[in-house]
MARKESE-969746 format. One record per residue (C-alpha): residue number from 1; chain; x, y negated, z negated. Coordinates in Angstrom, 3 decimals. Each point is the difference from the previous one (the first is absolute). Layout:
<lumbas>
+-----+--------+----------+----------+----------+
| num | cadena |        X |        Y |        Z |
+-----+--------+----------+----------+----------+
| NUM |      A |        X |        Y |        Z |
...
+-----+--------+----------+----------+----------+
</lumbas>
This chain:
<lumbas>
+-----+--------+----------+----------+----------+
| num | cadena |        X |        Y |        Z |
+-----+--------+----------+----------+----------+
|   1 |      A |  102.282 |  -96.357 | -127.337 |
|   2 |      A |   -2.165 |   -1.585 |    2.696 |
|   3 |      A |    1.937 |   -2.051 |    2.576 |
|   4 |      A |   -1.330 |   -2.378 |    2.657 |
|   5 |      A |    0.987 |    0.580 |    3.620 |
|   6 |      A |    0.505 |   -3.413 |    1.610 |
|   7 |      A |    0.330 |   -0.561 |    3.747 |
|   8 |      A |    3.525 |   -1.160 |    0.851 |
|   9 |      A |    0.506 |    0.302 |    3.767 |
|  10 |      A |    3.475 |   -0.012 |    1.479 |
|  11 |      A |    1.196 |   -0.392 |    3.560 |
|  12 |      A |   -2.829 |   -2.295 |    1.079 |
|  13 |      A |   -0.846 |   -3.681 |   -0.117 |
|  14 |      A |   -3.748 |    0.654 |   -0.061 |
|  15 |      A |   -2.003 |   -1.305 |   -2.909 |
|  16 |      A |   -3.288 |    1.801 |    0.637 |
|  17 |      A |   -0.612 |    3.740 |    0.304 |
|  18 |      A |   -2.901 |    2.419 |    0.300 |
|  19 |      A |   -0.081 |    3.240 |   -1.996 |
|  20 |      A |   -0.274 |    2.725 |    2.651 |
|  21 |      A |   -0.233 |    3.091 |   -2.207 |
|  22 |      A |    1.266 |    1.576 |   -3.200 |
|  23 |      A |    2.140 |    3.110 |    0.412 |
|  24 |      A |   -0.813 |    1.345 |   -3.471 |
|  25 |      A |   -3.124 |    0.017 |   -2.149 |
|  26 |      A |   -0.444 |   -0.896 |   -3.660 |
|  27 |      A |    1.088 |    2.909 |   -2.164 |
|  28 |      A |    2.806 |    1.019 |    2.353 |
|  29 |      A |    3.655 |   -0.044 |   -1.040 |
|  30 |      A |    2.573 |   -2.085 |    1.872 |
|  31 |      A |    3.768 |   -0.343 |   -0.311 |
|  32 |      A |    2.121 |   -3.121 |    0.231 |
|  33 |      A |    0.082 |   -0.945 |    3.679 |
|  34 |      A |   -2.959 |    2.244 |    0.831 |
|  35 |      A |   -2.413 |   -1.427 |    2.558 |
|  36 |      A |   -3.014 |   -1.656 |   -1.643 |
|  37 |      A |   -1.798 |   -1.822 |    2.797 |
|  38 |      A |    0.296 |   -1.530 |    3.436 |
|  39 |      A |   -0.627 |   -3.692 |    0.646 |
|  40 |      A |   -0.060 |   -1.958 |    3.245 |
|  41 |      A |    1.326 |   -3.506 |    0.493 |
|  42 |      A |   -2.808 |   -2.259 |    1.213 |
|  43 |      A |    2.362 |   -2.233 |    2.021 |
|  44 |      A |    2.468 |    2.559 |    1.342 |
|  45 |      A |   -2.347 |    3.021 |    0.229 |
|  46 |      A |    2.788 |    2.120 |   -1.505 |
|  47 |      A |   -0.680 |    2.928 |   -2.325 |
|  48 |      A |    1.978 |    0.274 |   -3.243 |
|  49 |      A |    0.101 |    2.910 |   -2.429 |
|  50 |      A |   -0.032 |   -1.114 |   -3.636 |
|  51 |      A |    2.189 |    2.213 |   -2.210 |
|  52 |      A |   -0.671 |    0.677 |   -3.650 |
|  53 |      A |    2.242 |   -1.935 |   -2.385 |
|  54 |      A |   -0.742 |    2.521 |   -2.770 |
|  55 |      A |   -0.343 |    3.753 |   -0.533 |
|  56 |      A |   -3.293 |    1.085 |   -1.519 |
|  57 |      A |   -3.707 |    0.387 |    0.719 |
|  58 |      A |   -2.025 |   -2.516 |    1.997 |
|  59 |      A |   -2.801 |   -0.961 |   -2.379 |
|  60 |      A |   -1.687 |   -2.861 |    1.835 |
|  61 |      A |   -0.250 |   -1.498 |    3.474 |
|  62 |      A |   -0.614 |   -3.753 |   -0.133 |
|  63 |      A |    0.670 |   -1.002 |    3.637 |
|  64 |      A |   -2.616 |    1.886 |    1.997 |
|  65 |      A |    0.293 |    1.044 |    3.643 |
|  66 |      A |   -0.845 |   -2.762 |    2.499 |
|  67 |      A |    0.633 |   -2.740 |   -2.612 |
|  68 |      A |    2.391 |   -2.857 |    0.702 |
|  69 |      A |    2.921 |   -0.379 |   -2.395 |
|  70 |      A |    2.947 |   -2.359 |   -0.408 |
|  71 |      A |    3.463 |    0.515 |   -1.504 |
|  72 |      A |   -0.292 |    0.279 |   -3.772 |
|  73 |      A |   -3.454 |    1.615 |    0.175 |
|  74 |      A |   -0.839 |    2.782 |   -2.447 |
|  75 |      A |   -0.355 |    3.253 |    1.963 |
|  76 |      A |   -0.674 |    2.530 |   -2.739 |
|  77 |      A |    1.207 |    1.467 |   -3.257 |
|  78 |      A |    2.206 |    2.984 |   -0.786 |
|  79 |      A |    0.272 |    1.860 |   -3.297 |
|  80 |      A |    3.752 |    0.496 |   -0.190 |
|  81 |      A |    1.461 |    3.194 |   -1.339 |
+-----+--------+----------+----------+----------+
</lumbas>
């Protein structure tokens, strides 16, 4: 089953972020809580690691590096196992 990974930041009041880099590539397996990507708060200039909410294989990256995202943005998709 394909599941959407949605950006839900915690511990910050920022409402705009930049995707710094993905820590895994499409086709790679990730566990629940595994590190998917790093984003930076535009206002606070703070880096946040985004953990995977699912275990499975990253099938698609939607939010590309250097793109600006907001809470609720679609980051990618994981084929859950």
